[in-house]
C-alpha positions as protocol buffer text, in pm:
chain_id: "A"
residue {
  index: 1
  type: MET
  ca { x: 0 y: 0 z: 0 }
}
residue {
  index: 2
  type: ARG
  ca { x: 125 y: 340 z: -89 }
}
residue {
  index: 3
  type: GLY
  ca { x: -16 y: 688 z: -62 }
}
residue {
  index: 4
  type: GLY
  ca { x: 133 y: 830 z: 252 }
}
residue {
  index: 5
  type: ARG
  ca { x: 90 y: 730 z: 612 }
}
residue {
  index: 6
  type: THR
  ca { x: -284 y: 783 z: 630 }
}
residue {
  index: 7
  type: LEU
  ca { x: -551 y: 583 z: 451 }
}
residue {
  index: 8
  type: GLN
  ca { x: -925 y: 634 z: 450 }
}
residue {
  index: 9
  type: ILE
  ca { x: -1117 y: 307 z: 437 }
}
residue {
  index: 10
  type: VAL
  ca { x: -1411 y: 360 z: 198 }
}
residue {
  index: 11
  type: ALA
  ca { x: -1564 y: 11 z: 148 }
}
residue {
  index: 12
  type: VAL
  ca { x: -1533 y: -346 z: 274 }
}
residue {
  index: 13
  type: SER
  ca { x: -1578 y: -701 z: 148 }
}
residue {
  index: 14
  type: VAL
  ca { x: -1736 y: -916 z: 419 }
}
residue {
  index: 15
  type: TYR
  ca { x: -1829 y: -1286 z: 424 }
}
residue {
  index: 16
  type: GLY
  ca { x: -2032 y: -1275 z: 748 }
}
residue {
  index: 17
  type: ASP
  ca { x: -2176 y: -1027 z: 994 }
}
residue {
  index: 18
  type: GLY
  ca { x: -1884 y: -935 z: 1220 }
}
residue {
  index: 19
  type: HIS
  ca { x: -1564 y: -735 z: 1213 }
}
residue {
  index: 20
  type: GLU
  ca { x: -1362 y: -1056 z: 1207 }
}
residue {
  index: 21
  type: ASP
  ca { x: -1543 y: -1141 z: 880 }
}
residue {
  index: 22
  type: ILE
  ca { x: -1401 y: -844 z: 686 }
}
residue {
  index: 23
  type: LEU
  ca { x: -1180 y: -992 z: 413 }
}
residue {
  index: 24
  type: HIS
  ca { x: -1076 y: -690 z: 203 }
}
residue {
  index: 25
  type: LEU
  ca { x: -1090 y: -314 z: 228 }
}
residue {
  index: 26
  type: ARG
  ca { x: -1091 y: -41 z: -37 }
}
residue {
  index: 27
  type: TRP
  ca { x: -890 y: 261 z: 64 }
}
residue {
  index: 28
  type: GLN
  ca { x: -782 y: 600 z: -61 }
}
residue {
  index: 29
  type: GLY
  ca { x: -479 y: 795 z: 40 }
}
residue {
  index: 30
  type: PRO
  ca { x: -347 y: 1141 z: -40 }
}
residue {
  index: 31
  type: ARG
  ca { x: -182 y: 1024 z: -365 }
}
residue {
  index: 32
  type: SER
  ca { x: -330 y: 684 z: -450 }
}
residue {
  index: 33
  type: SER
  ca { x: -607 y: 435 z: -383 }
}
residue {
  index: 34
  type: GLY
  ca { x: -649 y: 59 z: -390 }
}
residue {
  index: 35
  type: MET
  ca { x: -773 y: -257 z: -228 }
}
residue {
  index: 36
  type: THR
  ca { x: -600 y: -471 z: 33 }
}
residue {
  index: 37
  type: SER
  ca { x: -666 y: -767 z: 257 }
}
residue {
  index: 38
  type: THR
  ca { x: -736 y: -718 z: 624 }
}
residue {
  index: 39
  type: ALA
  ca { x: -414 y: -908 z: 707 }
}
residue {
  index: 40
  type: ALA
  ca { x: -206 y: -675 z: 486 }
}
residue {
  index: 41
  type: LEU
  ca { x: -359 y: -363 z: 641 }
}
residue {
  index: 42
  type: ILE
  ca { x: -289 y: -499 z: 990 }
}
residue {
  index: 43
  type: ARG
  ca { x: 76 y: -560 z: 891 }
}
residue {
  index: 44
  type: TRP
  ca { x: 99 y: -205 z: 747 }
}
residue {
  index: 45
  type: LEU
  ca { x: -45 y: -52 z: 1066 }
}
residue {
  index: 46
  type: ARG
  ca { x: 195 y: -251 z: 1284 }
}
residue {
  index: 47
  type: GLU
  ca { x: 508 y: -173 z: 1081 }
}
residue {
  index: 48
  type: ASP
  ca { x: 509 y: 197 z: 1169 }
}
residue {
  index: 49
  type: PRO
  ca { x: 325 y: 367 z: 1458 }
}
residue {
  index: 50
  type: GLU
  ca { x: 268 y: 671 z: 1236 }
}
residue {
  index: 51
  type: ASN
  ca { x: 63 y: 470 z: 985 }
}
residue {
  index: 52
  type: GLU
  ca { x: -305 y: 547 z: 1030 }
}
residue {
  index: 53
  type: ALA
  ca { x: -628 y: 408 z: 888 }
}
residue {
  index: 54
  type: TRP
  ca { x: -961 y: 582 z: 939 }
}
residue {
  index: 55
  type: VAL
  ca { x: -1324 y: 602 z: 823 }
}
residue {
  index: 56
  type: ALA
  ca { x: -1538 y: 911 z: 773 }
}
residue {
  index: 57
  type: ASP
  ca { x: -1837 y: 969 z: 998 }
}
residue {
  index: 58
  type: GLY
  ca { x: -2001 y: 1290 z: 886 }
}
residue {
  index: 59
  type: GLY
  ca { x: -1723 y: 1546 z: 903 }
}
residue {
  index: 60
  type: GLN
  ca { x: -1526 y: 1346 z: 1158 }
}
residue {
  index: 61
  type: ARG
  ca { x: -1233 y: 1108 z: 1111 }
}
residue {
  index: 62
  type: VAL
  ca { x: -1276 y: 790 z: 1313 }
}
residue {
  index: 63
  type: GLY
  ca { x: -964 y: 584 z: 1377 }
}
residue {
  index: 64
  type: VAL
  ca { x: -941 y: 219 z: 1278 }
}
residue {
  index: 65
  type: GLU
  ca { x: -747 y: 2 z: 1521 }
}
residue {
  index: 66
  type: ILE
  ca { x: -631 y: -357 z: 1547 }
}
residue {
  index: 67
  type: VAL
  ca { x: -826 y: -587 z: 1779 }
}
residue {
  index: 68
  type: THR
  ca { x: -617 y: -879 z: 1904 }
}
residue {
  index: 69
  type: PRO
  ca { x: -850 y: -1131 z: 2071 }
}
residue {
  index: 70
  type: VAL
  ca { x: -727 y: -1403 z: 2306 }
}
residue {
  index: 71
  type: ALA
  ca { x: -857 y: -1664 z: 2061 }
}
residue {
  index: 72
  type: GLY
  ca { x: -881 y: -1614 z: 1686 }
}
residue {
  index: 73
  type: PRO
  ca { x: -708 y: -1386 z: 1439 }
}
residue {
  index: 74
  type: ALA
  ca { x: -656 y: -1014 z: 1473 }
}
residue {
  index: 75
  type: HIS
  ca { x: -912 y: -794 z: 1299 }
}
residue {
  index: 76
  type: LEU
  ca { x: -993 y: -425 z: 1252 }
}
residue {
  index: 77
  type: ARG
  ca { x: -1252 y: -207 z: 1420 }
}
residue {
  index: 78
  type: SER
  ca { x: -1322 y: 164 z: 1458 }
}
residue {
  index: 79
  type: ARG
  ca { x: -1272 y: 334 z: 1792 }
}
residue {
  index: 80
  type: VAL
  ca { x: -1391 y: 674 z: 1916 }
}
residue {
  index: 81
  type: ASP
  ca { x: -1292 y: 811 z: 2257 }
}
residue {
  index: 82
  type: GLY
  ca { x: -1198 y: 462 z: 2375 }
}
residue {
  index: 83
  type: VAL
  ca { x: -1527 y: 305 z: 2264 }
}
residue {
  index: 84
  type: TRP
  ca { x: -1534 y: 39 z: 1991 }
}
residue {
  index: 85
  type: GLY
  ca { x: -1770 y: 118 z: 1703 }
}
residue {
  index: 86
  type: ASP
  ca { x: -1927 y: -37 z: 1396 }
}
residue {
  index: 87
  type: HIS
  ca { x: -1818 y: 221 z: 1137 }
}
residue {
  index: 88
  type: LEU
  ca { x: -1640 y: -36 z: 919 }
}
residue {
  index: 89
  type: LEU
  ca { x: -1949 y: -256 z: 900 }
}
residue {
  index: 90
  type: GLY
  ca { x: -2153 y: 51 z: 802 }
}
residue {
  index: 91
  type: LEU
  ca { x: -1942 y: 118 z: 490 }
}
residue {
  index: 92
  type: GLY
  ca { x: -2046 y: 21 z: 139 }
}
residue {
  index: 93
  type: ARG
  ca { x: -1976 y: -333 z: 23 }
}
residue {
  index: 94
  type: PHE
  ca { x: -1796 y: -462 z: -284 }
}
């Protein structure tokens, strides 16, 4: 993924109903756009603490963070003021 250190997630591909079911994400950055797997976005976020993914909620930017459960694979979820949200699941599907 290229396009700077900040990516807006604009759509998701999901095979079920939960955040752990998000397979791919469409994103746009300051200079490019593309599609990536959830695993690749998690790796990108972990490789540099300045990398940031977010979703739009009205005029607000909502951060997307990595959830690392005790059992099962890591997945992504939005978080506002310390509260987990469903912004990713509310995005358009592809």
